[in-house]
PALUMVO-150074 format. One line per field, with one value per residue: chain; x negated, y negated, z negated of N, C-alpha, C in turn. Coordinates in nm, 3 decimals, decimal comma. Atoms other than C-alpha are relative to their C-alpha. Example, Ala and Ser with C-alpha at 12.3 -4.5 7.8 and 13.67 -1.06 7.14 Angstrom:
2
chain = A:A $
n_east = -0,089:0,082 $
n_north = 0,119:0,119 $
n_up = 0,000:0,006 $
ca_east = -1,230:-1,367 $
ca_north = 0,450:0,106 $
ca_up = -0,780:-0,714 $
c_east = -0,090:0,077 $
c_north = -0,120:-0,109 $
c_up = 0,000:-0,073 $
end
This chain:
41
chain = A:A:A:A:A:A:A:A:A:A:A:A:A:A:A:A:A:A:A:A:A:A:A:A:A:A:A:A:A:A:A:A:A:A:A:A:A:A:A:A:A $
n_east = -0,132:-0,025:-0,043:-0,148:-0,036:0,051:-0,117:-0,144:-0,030:0,009:-0,111:-0,109:-0,012:-0,020:-0,113:-0,081:0,018:-0,068:-0,132:-0,046:-0,043:-0,091:-0,135:0,048:0,004:-0,103:-0,090:0,020:0,086:-0,046:0,109:0,157:0,005:-0,014:0,161:0,115:0,006:0,013:0,157:0,041:-0,007 $
n_north = 0,042:0,029:0,090:-0,016:-0,007:0,154:0,068:0,001:0,060:0,169:-0,027:-0,039:0,128:0,103:-0,068:0,032:0,131:0,090:-0,059:0,054:0,203:0,048:0,072:0,102:0,123:0,005:0,092:0,132:0,062:-0,082:0,076:-0,057:-0,097:-0,010:0,059:-0,112:-0,135:0,043:0,031:-0,120:-0,084 $
n_up = 0,036:-0,133:0,005:0,025:0,158:0,034:-0,051:0,058:0,132:-0,007:-0,072:0,081:0,054:-0,044:-0,038:0,048:0,086:-0,107:-0,030:0,114:-0,008:-0,080:0,033:0,087:-0,086:-0,101:0,098:0,054:-0,106:-0,074:-0,101:0,003:-0,002:-0,145:-0,028:0,035:-0,092:-0,122:-0,018:0,063:-0,106 $
ca_east = 0,901:1,070:1,172:1,554:1,543:1,381:1,645:1,916:1,803:1,758:2,101:2,342:2,300:2,335:2,618:2,793:2,728:2,889:3,186:3,215:3,196:3,387:3,744:3,618:3,540:3,773:4,015:3,843:3,534:3,701:3,504:3,140:3,236:3,335:2,988:2,759:2,909:2,897:2,494:2,464:2,584 $
ca_north = -9,040:-9,023:-9,309:-9,186:-9,144:-9,526:-9,656:-9,508:-9,625:-9,992:-9,949:-9,802:-10,067:-10,297:-10,186:-10,134:-10,472:-10,624:-10,401:-10,517:-10,895:-10,931:-10,898:-11,141:-11,388:-11,364:-11,545:-11,829:-11,858:-11,754:-12,021:-11,926:-11,573:-11,606:-11,803:-11,527:-11,222:-11,403:-11,508:-11,133:-10,973 $
ca_up = 3,765:4,124:4,310:4,330:3,939:3,908:4,126:3,968:3,625:3,754:3,965:3,739:3,446:3,677:3,826:3,527:3,346:3,711:3,694:3,290:3,367:3,685:3,509:3,233:3,481:3,727:3,500:3,376:3,665:3,932:4,192:4,052:4,039:4,421:4,487:4,269:4,461:4,791:4,734:4,576:4,902 $
c_east = 0,012:0,069:0,168:0,030:-0,034:0,082:0,120:0,009:-0,012:0,130:0,122:0,023:0,052:0,175:0,146:0,028:0,074:0,136:0,047:0,047:0,099:0,156:0,005:-0,021:0,083:0,081:-0,071:-0,124:0,036:-0,111:-0,128:0,018:0,013:-0,173:-0,120:0,028:-0,020:-0,166:-0,062:0,024:-0,035 $
c_north = -0,029:-0,135:0,004:-0,027:-0,139:-0,055:0,008:-0,031:-0,152:-0,020:0,013:-0,107:-0,120:-0,047:0,003:-0,132:-0,097:0,055:-0,054:-0,132:-0,041:-0,023:-0,119:-0,136:-0,071:-0,099:-0,138:-0,053:0,045:-0,052:0,050:0,188:0,052:-0,064:0,099:0,121:-0,018:0,014:0,134:0,092:-0,068 $
c_up = 0,173:0,040:0,015:-0,159:-0,023:0,074:-0,044:-0,164:0,010:0,078:-0,083:-0,125:0,046:0,078:-0,108:-0,085:0,147:-0,026:-0,188:0,005:0,085:-0,084:-0,085:0,090:0,101:-0,039:-0,001:0,088:0,125:0,137:-0,004:0,003:0,154:0,063:-0,045:0,118:0,156:0,041:-0,045:0,141:0,159 $
end
């Protein structure tokens, strides 16, 4: 398996999960979401 394929298999689900969780967490856990995204980047 190539490195690109392996990276996509790891990154794609993580990006989709983050996109799915963001709108829900934004309204109820705004500060927690801000801290998590700040620490992530």
